[in-house]
N, C-alpha and C positions, 0 to 999 in steps of 0.2 A: 209742493205745498203740504203742510202737516195739518192734521186734524186738531180741533180744539177740545182736547181731552184732559180732564184732571188726571193726576197721578193713579188715583184710585180707580177711575173709569178705565184707564189704559190697562191696568194690571187685572181688572176684573172682566174685560171683554176681548182680550186677546185669546182667540179660539184657534184650535186645530181646523183650518179652512180646507175643505175638500170640494164640496158641491158648488161652492160660490166663488172658486177661482175663474178668473176671466182669461180663458185661453186665447183670446183673440187680440188682447191689448198688449203691445210690447212693453217690456220693462227696460228702461234705460240703465246702462251700466253705472252712470253716475250716481243714481239713486241707490244702487246696491253698495257702491263704495262709500257713500254717505252713511248708510246704515251700518256698514261694517266698521268704519272709524269710530262709531258710537259703541259698537259691541267690544272693540279692543280695549275699552276703558274698564272692562270687568276684571275683577280680581283673579289672579292665577297663582298656583302654588309656587312659593319662592320666587315669585315674580319671574317665572321661567319664560313665560309667553312662547311656549313651544308649538303653538298652533299654526296651521296652514288652512287655507280656504280655497276650495276648487269650484268654481262656477262653471256650468255647463249650458251653453246655448246652441251648440252644434246639433242639428236634427238627428243625424245618425247616432251620435253618442247618447242623445237623450233617449232614443228608442232602445239602444243596447242596454242602457241602464234600467230602463222600464221592464225589459224582458228579464233581467237579473232579479229584480224586485218581484215581478209576477211569479217567477219560478218558485219563490217561498210563499208569497201572499195567497196565491190561488188555494194551495192545500190549507193554509193556516185559516183562511177566511171561510173554508167549507166546514170547519169543526164546530160542533155544538157549543153554545154559550154556557159558561158557569152560571149557576143560580146562586145569587148572594142573599136574597131575602130582604132587599132594601130598594132604595129608589134607582139603584144602578140597573135593576132588572128591567125597569120601565124605559130605560134609555138605550139599551143595548141594541135593539132592532135598527133604531135610526143610526146609531154609530156604525153598525156593521153595513148597513146599505150604503153610507157615505164612504166607508172604507173600500168597499167593492167598486164604487164609482171612480174613486181616485185610482185604484189599481188598473182598471180598464182604460183610463185616460192619461196615465202619468206622463207620458212623453209629450203631451199637449201643453204642459206648462211652459211658459216662455223661457224660464231658467231653472235648472236644477242646481242644488248646492251640496257639496259634501265637505263638512268640517273635519279636520284631521289633527291629531295630537301626536307629538313626537313620543317615541317609546310605544311599547305594547304591554298591556296589562295581563296578558295571557297566563293563566295559572297563578297569579298573585293572590295573597291573602287579602281578606276583606278590607283592611285598613288602607293598603297600598292601592287597592282597586278604587276605593272611594276618593283617596287623595288624588289619584290620577285623573279620574273623570271630573273631579271638582276643579281642575284647571281648565276645563273646556265648556262644560255645560252652563255656567253663568253667562259666558260670553255668547253662546248660542241663544239663550233666552233673551238676552238683550238685543240681539239681532232681530229676533221675532217681534219684540216690543217695538223696536225702531220701524220695522216694516209696517206694523199695525198703525203707528202714528202717521204714516204716510199713504195710507189707503190701500196697502198690500197685505197679503196673507200667505201663510205657509201651513205645513203640517209636518210635525217631527215623526219621521217613519225610520224603522230600524230593521225591517224584515229582510232587506237586501244583504245584511250582514251575516245571515244564517248560513251554515254549511260552507260551500265554496264561494258564496256570492261576494264576500268581501274581497277575497283574492281576485275574482274575476273583475270587479269594478276597478280594484287597484291597477290591474293590467290594462284595462281599457283607457284609464285615465293617466297612467304613468305615475301612480302614487307608490313610493317605495314601501312595499308591504312590510318588510321586516324592520323598517324604521318608524313608520307611522301607522297608527290605528284610526279607523273612521268612526265617527260619532254619530252618523245618521245619513239620511238621504232627504232633502227638502225641496218639494216643488214650490216655486215662488211665482206669484202672479198678483196683479191688482185684483181687488175683490169686487164682486157684484153687489154694490151697495156697501156701506160702512157701518150699518146700523146693527152691530153685534151687541148683545146683551149678556148679563149674567146668566148662568145655568144653575139648575138645582144641584147642590152638593150636600153630602152628609154634614150635619152640624158640627161645628168645631168641638163643641162640648163632648160629642160622642167619639171624638178621636184623640182626646187629651188625657195626659197622665201627669200627675204631680208627685214627684219624688219617688214613686214606685208605679209599676205596671198596674 
């Protein structure tokens, strides 16, 4: 069943869901495949479609992935927060609290997902790196929107990719490390309630430049 949301409502209420993930409700594989079929309609550079998608519902592998994530997340989340002098300073405590909660409970998510893209951008110049990730990120965001429309949520995390984490995850999941790069690690679950709302952001006018910076 899909939620009755307008396009604007869907786009403005798809959140990084952490504390409201329902760890006790199973997620059917057919729902994930339905969302992925939608995501695969996203554009990709030169129509290469070089993506692969690894879903993990095995408890032991989820625990191992969570441990890899925590290896980097624990020290990162203990760092002092930067002060930006705007509304983001008011939100950071809540964000950090929810991030720690997810880190502590990562393996409880019914499903974890790792999106992968053929090739590796290691050491590439900015233009090539942008082109590379531009062939994966639109599809991942479409996947998250499709989840939201069906009452599920996720959070885009990347901390497991730091240091040796990406290689360790590749070995755990059998991902050919030299041939494919990982784009993140996504916990997936139904959400506790679906009443997500807009959040406060900096005004678009404060972030906009016309013809020059």
